[in-house]
PASE-512331 format. One line per 10 residues: number of its first residue (from 1); for each residue x, y, z of C-alpha. Coordinates in Angstrom, 2 decimals. Example, Ala and Ser with C-alpha at 12.3 -4.5 7.8 and 13.67 -1.06 7.14 Angstrom:
<sites>
1 = 12.30 -4.50 7.80  13.67 -1.06 7.14
</sites>
This chain:
<sites>
1 = 22.99 115.71 -224.87  19.99 114.54 -222.81  16.42 115.64 -223.52  13.75 116.63 -221.01  10.20 115.29 -220.96  9.10 117.96 -223.44  11.83 117.06 -225.92  13.89 120.17 -225.22  17.67 119.93 -225.34  19.11 119.71 -221.86
11 = 21.13 122.89 -222.46  17.95 124.87 -223.13  16.26 123.27 -220.15  19.17 124.21 -217.93  18.98 127.80 -218.99  15.30 127.98 -218.11  15.68 126.28 -214.76  18.54 128.49 -213.70  16.13 131.24 -212.91  14.99 129.55 -209.70
21 = 17.05 131.49 -207.29  16.14 134.86 -208.13  15.52 138.30 -206.74  16.97 141.13 -204.73  15.59 142.00 -201.45  17.17 144.15 -198.79  18.95 147.41 -199.23  22.59 146.80 -200.01  25.37 148.68 -198.24  27.20 151.11 -200.44
31 = 30.44 149.91 -202.03  33.27 152.26 -201.14  35.73 151.06 -203.79  35.62 149.63 -207.25  34.61 146.00 -207.19  36.30 143.44 -209.43  34.85 140.52 -211.36  37.10 138.14 -209.44  35.76 139.40 -206.11  32.08 139.81 -206.98
41 = 31.89 136.68 -209.12  33.81 134.34 -206.82  30.67 132.55 -205.51  29.47 132.08 -209.09  32.82 130.75 -210.29  32.77 128.25 -207.41  29.20 127.25 -208.26  30.16 126.75 -211.91  33.04 124.48 -210.89  30.67 122.47 -208.71
51 = 28.12 122.16 -211.50  30.75 120.74 -213.82  31.69 118.19 -211.16  28.11 116.96 -210.70  27.62 116.93 -214.48  30.65 114.69 -214.84  29.40 112.48 -211.99  26.09 112.13 -213.80  23.25 109.83 -212.95  25.59 106.94 -212.13
61 = 26.13 108.82 -208.84  23.20 108.78 -206.43  21.03 111.90 -206.52  21.41 112.38 -202.77  25.21 112.37 -203.07  25.17 114.95 -205.85  22.71 117.02 -203.81  25.02 117.05 -200.80  28.00 117.99 -202.96  26.24 120.94 -204.56
71 = 24.25 122.22 -201.56  26.94 124.40 -199.93  27.84 126.02 -203.26  24.23 126.94 -204.07  23.70 128.29 -200.57  26.89 130.35 -200.79  26.10 131.73 -204.24  22.51 132.85 -203.60  20.57 134.75 -200.96  18.01 131.98 -200.61
81 = 16.20 133.40 -197.53  15.82 136.75 -199.25  14.65 135.12 -202.47  11.93 133.30 -200.58  10.77 136.39 -198.72  10.42 138.48 -201.85  8.66 135.66 -203.69  6.13 135.26 -200.89  5.73 139.03 -200.61  3.24 140.58 -198.24
91 = 2.05 137.15 -197.14  5.33 136.58 -195.31  4.50 138.76 -192.32  1.27 136.88 -191.69  2.73 133.38 -191.75  3.11 131.34 -188.60  6.69 130.72 -187.51  6.37 126.99 -188.20  5.19 127.72 -191.75  8.09 130.11 -192.32
101 = 10.56 127.51 -191.12  9.01 124.78 -193.24  9.00 127.04 -196.31  12.64 127.99 -195.84  13.64 124.33 -195.57  11.67 123.07 -198.58  12.61 126.06 -200.74  16.30 125.48 -200.03  16.03 121.79 -200.89  13.92 122.41 -203.99
111 = 16.36 125.00 -205.32  19.39 122.73 -204.86  17.55 119.74 -206.31  16.65 121.78 -209.39  20.32 122.33 -210.13  21.18 118.68 -209.52  18.37 117.46 -211.79  19.17 119.84 -214.62  22.94 119.44 -214.60  22.97 115.66 -214.73
121 = 25.20 114.89 -217.72  28.43 116.19 -219.23  28.90 116.66 -222.97  31.99 118.84 -223.12  30.39 122.05 -221.80  32.35 124.72 -219.96  31.55 127.99 -218.23  33.07 131.38 -218.97  32.86 134.45 -216.74  33.02 137.58 -218.88
131 = 35.62 140.16 -217.79  33.42 143.23 -217.25  30.96 144.05 -214.48  27.77 146.00 -215.16  26.40 148.21 -212.40  22.68 148.30 -211.65  22.38 150.78 -208.82  24.54 149.37 -206.03  24.28 145.84 -207.47  26.84 144.39 -209.86
141 = 26.01 142.07 -212.75  28.38 139.20 -213.46  27.88 137.87 -217.00  28.59 134.20 -217.66  28.30 131.83 -220.60  27.47 128.14 -220.57  29.33 127.02 -223.68  28.50 123.65 -225.26  31.01 121.60 -227.22  29.04 122.55 -230.34
151 = 26.34 125.13 -230.87  25.52 128.48 -229.35  26.27 129.35 -225.71  23.62 130.25 -223.18  24.19 133.56 -221.42  23.38 133.78 -217.72  23.83 137.09 -215.92  23.92 137.02 -212.12  22.82 140.17 -210.31  25.09 140.29 -207.28
161 = 24.45 142.22 -204.10  26.92 142.91 -201.30  25.23 141.62 -198.17  26.58 141.21 -194.67  28.01 137.80 -195.51  29.55 138.87 -198.82  28.43 139.00 -202.43  25.33 136.93 -203.20  23.26 136.50 -206.34  19.82 138.11 -206.04
171 = 18.64 137.54 -209.59  19.52 135.51 -212.67  18.92 136.88 -216.16  18.61 134.36 -218.98  20.16 135.67 -222.21  21.22 138.70 -220.20  17.73 140.15 -219.92  15.00 137.71 -218.87  14.53 137.62 -215.11  12.73 134.64 -213.64
181 = 11.65 136.48 -210.50  8.28 137.52 -211.91  7.38 133.91 -212.72  8.33 132.71 -209.28  6.49 135.53 -207.57  3.36 134.82 -209.59  3.48 131.08 -208.94  4.12 131.39 -205.23  1.56 134.08 -204.58  -1.14 132.26 -206.54
191 = -0.62 129.16 -204.41  -0.65 131.20 -201.21  -3.87 132.93 -202.24  -5.54 129.62 -203.01  -4.40 127.49 -200.10  -2.06 129.39 -197.83  1.42 128.34 -196.79  0.60 124.63 -196.74  -0.40 124.72 -200.42  2.95 126.26 -201.36
201 = 4.85 123.84 -199.14  2.99 120.89 -200.64  3.68 122.07 -204.20  7.40 122.42 -203.51  7.51 119.02 -201.80  5.94 117.38 -204.85  8.39 119.13 -207.18  11.27 118.03 -204.98  10.14 114.41 -205.14  9.70 114.62 -208.92
211 = 13.11 116.23 -209.49  14.89 113.65 -207.35  12.96 110.64 -208.65  11.70 110.05 -205.11  15.19 110.11 -203.60  14.33 113.25 -201.62  10.97 113.86 -199.99
</sites>
């Protein structure tokens, strides 16, 4: 199992990073019938399959190629535009259209690159989707496990919301409880307060370059 620059096992690192795509945003339409795990969790199951594929491909496959393979699955699994809006918060309405467009583009690329960088090797892991949904208001929580070949699994709960385009993840809970949305909100809003949209864009561009080893800028 690979180690990150802080000496953490890659499995732990993956669990932490998975909170990048993260929060619920617009009012969800009411669900008129009982939802099923297969229906609600379909985008997550597809994402999990894609993650295993890029893990098996590993670093012998170019970062850009793994990025392109995973991009549509990440975009389908998460409400990335909504995540960005809620992370930016009240600043969003005051941003110029060009800044909004640039933020949406770099946030999308940064989020996908984070998955590619943190799922870069395969050591016998597999994903499990647990059979029961948990309701949180009109949202549904799909519980999953990232199970290593040896050792304890990492639990990742996806808070799913039924949007116009289907079910999308609007939060990720590490160990079933720890939401990463507060961290992202704090980071983004601090950068916006200090230097406006260009400071946030520049920070995400640097992180993108670091994650991809300079392959993506």
